[in-house]
Structure formats: C-alpha cells, structure tokens
TORZA-336331 format. One record per residue (C-alpha): residue number from 0; residue in three letters; z, y, x. Coordinates in steps of 0.02 Angstrom, whole numbers, plus 50000, padded with zeros to 5 digits. Last residue first. Layout:
! residues N
   seq   type      up   north    east
   NUM    Ala       Z       Y       X
...
This chain:
! residues 189
   seq   type      up   north    east
   188    Thr   51308   50264   51502
   187    Lys   51124   50296   51545
   186    Pro   51079   50483   51545
   185    Ala   50972   50546   51405
   184    Ala   50788   50549   51432
   183    Thr   50766   50380   51345
   182    Ala   50842   50453   51180
   181    Ala   50740   50610   51184
   180    Glu   50570   50522   51221
   179    Ile   50608   50390   51090
   178    Ala   50650   50523   50958
   177    Ala   50493   50617   51000
   176    Glu   50390   50454   50990
   175    Leu   50466   50419   50821
   174    Lys   50432   50594   50757
   173    Pro   50256   50591   50827
   172    Asp   50207   50425   50744
   171    His   50083   50349   50868
   170    Pro   50028   50209   50750
   169    Thr   50115   50220   50583
   168    Leu   50273   50118   50559
   167    Ala   50287   50011   50405
   166    Gly   50419   50033   50276
   165    Ile   50595   50108   50280
   164    Gln   50604   50206   50444
   163    Arg   50757   50270   50537
   162    Trp   50787   50379   50688
   161    Val   50943   50429   50792
   160    Ile   51061   50284   50750
   159    Lys   51205   50293   50870
   158    Gly   51249   50151   50992
   157    Lys   51287   50259   51142
   156    Arg   51116   50220   51224
   155    Asp   51023   50276   51069
   154    Ile   50978   50167   50919
   153    Leu   50809   50183   50838
   152    Val   50802   50098   50665
   151    Thr   50665   49998   50581
   150    Thr   50644   49926   50406
   149    Pro   50496   49812   50371
   148    Leu   50530   49751   50247
   147    Val   50630   49835   50108
   146    Val   50795   49779   50032
   145    Thr   50902   49895   50138
   144    Gln   51082   49928   50176
   143    Leu   51061   49915   50368
   142    Val   51212   49799   50384
   141    Asn   51170   49709   50219
   140    Ala   50987   49688   50267
   139    Ile   51043   49629   50445
   138    Lys   51137   49486   50361
   137    Gln   50977   49413   50306
   136    Glu   51039   49234   50298
   135    Pro   50882   49180   50395
   134    Asp   50925   49298   50532
   133    Leu   50836   49250   50690
   132    Ala   50827   49367   50838
   131    Val   50666   49412   50930
   130    Pro   50657   49486   51103
   129    Tyr   50496   49580   51148
   128    Thr   50343   49483   51217
   127    Met   50249   49476   51051
   126    Lys   50077   49396   51079
   125    Gln   50045   49382   50888
   124    Glu   50010   49196   50899
   123    Val   50163   49166   51014
   122    Val   50275   49259   50891
   121    Phe   50200   49162   50742
   120    Thr   50229   48998   50829
   119    Lys   50414   49044   50867
   118    Val   50435   49099   50688
   117    Glu   50376   48928   50625
   116    Ala   50484   48839   50746
   115    Pro   50638   48930   50691
   114    Glu   50618   48838   50521
   113    Gly   50602   48935   50360
   112    Glu   50710   49071   50292
   111    Asp   50618   49212   50380
   110    Val   50727   49361   50409
   109    Ser   50655   49392   50585
   108    Val   50747   49527   50683
   107    Gly   50632   49608   50816
   106    Ile   50709   49696   50965
   105    Val   50606   49832   51048
   104    Glu   50683   49887   51209
   103    Phe   50699   50053   51302
   102    Gly   50785   50076   51467
   101    Arg   50648   50185   51540
   100    Lys   50544   50042   51616
    99    Gly   50522   49975   51442
    98    Tyr   50441   50133   51373
    97    Arg   50255   50092   51367
    96    Asp   50275   49904   51356
    95    His   50396   49900   51208
    94    Met   50299   50042   51130
    93    Ala   50141   49944   51137
    92    Gln   50221   49788   51071
    91    Leu   50292   49889   50921
    90    Glu   50118   49968   50890
    89    Pro   50035   49794   50895
    88    Ile   50172   49726   50778
    87    Glu   50148   49860   50641
    86    Phe   50019   49780   50534
    85    Arg   50110   49609   50534
    84    Cys   50264   49692   50458
    83    Pro   50159   49780   50328
    82    Gly   50089   49606   50274
    81    Cys   50262   49523   50262
    80    Trp   50250   49329   50269
    79    Thr   50306   49320   50455
    78    Ala   50462   49423   50417
    77    Trp   50525   49593   50481
    76    Val   50678   49695   50535
    75    Asn   50642   49807   50683
    74    Leu   50777   49867   50798
    73    Leu   50710   50004   50919
    72    Val   50844   49995   51057
    71    Val   50881   50129   51189
    70    Lys   50987   50044   51320
    69    Gly   51161   50080   51377
    68    Arg   51236   49972   51241
    67    Glu   51129   49815   51213
    66    Ser   51276   49701   51226
    65    Arg   51341   49773   51065
    64    Leu   51180   49704   50973
    63    Asp   51253   49530   50996
    62    Phe   51128   49387   51015
    61    Pro   51190   49214   51041
    60    Lys   51064   49086   51113
    59    Gly   50959   48980   50998
    58    Asp   50799   49010   51099
    57    Leu   50728   49115   50957
    56    Thr   50883   49219   50974
    55    Lys   51040   49193   50868
    54    Ala   51128   49330   50768
    53    Ala   51258   49473   50794
    52    Tyr   51275   49643   50715
    51    Pro   51409   49777   50735
    50    Pro   51379   49942   50639
    49    Met   51260   50071   50720
    48    Ala   51354   50232   50728
    47    Asp   51291   50365   50610
    46    Gly   51178   50512   50650
    45    Val   51030   50444   50555
    44    Arg   51095   50342   50409
    43    Thr   51182   50175   50424
    42    Pro   51339   50199   50326
    41    Ala   51492   50095   50371
    40    Val   51559   49985   50236
    39    Pro   51481   49825   50307
    38    Leu   51497   49668   50203
    37    Glu   51633   49552   50261
    36    Ser   51754   49606   50121
    35    Pro   51625   49551   49993
    34    Lys   51632   49379   50064
    33    Gln   51476   49314   50154
    32    Ala   51418   49138   50100
    31    Arg   51443   49004   50228
    30    Ser   51304   48918   50317
    29    Gly   51285   48726   50344
    28    Ala   51123   48718   50238
    27    Val   51054   48892   50218
    26    Arg   51108   48998   50071
    25    Lys   50982   49099   49983
    24    Pro   51004   49293   50000
    23    Pro   51096   49383   49865
    22    Ser   50989   49456   49728
    21    Glu   50901   49623   49759
    20    Ala   50734   49541   49765
    19    Arg   50646   49572   49926
    18    Arg   50524   49718   49949
    17    Cys   50379   49711   50069
    16    Ala   50308   49884   50101
    15    Ala   50159   49920   49993
    14    Ala   50188   50105   49989
    13    Thr   50206   50110   50174
    12    Met   50049   50005   50200
    11    Phe   49950   50111   50072
    10    Leu   50003   50272   50159
     9    Ala   49958   50207   50330
     8    Val   49788   50149   50270
     7    Cys   49751   50315   50189
     6    Val   49806   50410   50343
     5    Ile   49695   50305   50451
     4    Ala   49548   50323   50334
     3    Ile   49575   50512   50334
     2    Pro   49579   50520   50522
     1    Lys   49410   50420   50531
     0    Met   49314   50541   50415
C-alpha cells in the first residue's frame, strides 16, 4: 500500500508543478529588460551544451555557471512559494550530501521576485546547505526554455546537459541516480 501512496503523491506533485504565466517577467527597479537578441538561441535538451548563465548568490557575490566546469552540477530552478519545489528540497539536500565528495554539487536558482532576505530566511528554515543563486528577473527560465517550476538539469563535467526534469523530482529517481553515477564516474577535466 505504501508504494502506491508514494507513486500517487509523486504523480500529483508532477502534475501540479508550478507554472508561471508566459508573459515577460516583471522588471525589478534598476534592472534593464532583455532584448530579444540577448535571449538564448541554443537548445537545452539532453545532449546539448548548457548555455552560459550568470546571477548573484545569496551573499551578493557573482555566480557564473562556467566556473563550475569540472564539477557535476544539478541545477534546480525553484521559488519559495512553489509547493512542488518545497517537496523536493529534502531530496536535493540528500543528493548534495551523498555525492558531494565525488565532485557533485546541487545549485539552486531562486526566481523569487521579493527581497533576498526572504529567500535567505527560507533557505535557513529548510536547512539547505547547497549554494543558491538569486534570479528575480527569471533569466534562467529563458536559458532553460521553461515556464514550469521546478525545472532541473544535470550538467556533466564538460558542461553538457545529461538529464532534465520539468516538475518535481521524485525521491530516489532511478534515472536521475544513474545519470549522477555516470557523470560523477567520468574523469575530471
């Protein structure tokens, strides 16, 4: 009976994945709107190279995904108000802890439009120890070509997308775990 309940919850969470309106993101004071020429043209399917992406961390420091080359990165796009995003945080933290010594890192990208302090409080409450970048302009949604939260991609040491999920992760997903195993087993570049 318990496996059926877990499957039902997982299906519900995936079906109820948070969707944002397909309108352009709200502008933040002091920001500039992206020009159509700045939007990525590179596809972000499994097998494609991950396009460039940069943001600020919770500490206000610059974050550039290119600096993570040589690591296996599980990039998770989420928001504090997204129920399925909250559901998967314990699994993301467990993976970050389990595979961290093998050159693996979970990186969360918050697309919350509020104050960074609100995200910091949420991260502390949820006991998230993996790095979190702030993207109130939701540039990552353009990069990953998605309007669904959460969205997650696994990027290998060479910067190639090797796994992608639209919607919430399910605990102990065998395909994701196999992809992490294969990516972390590859030699460091």
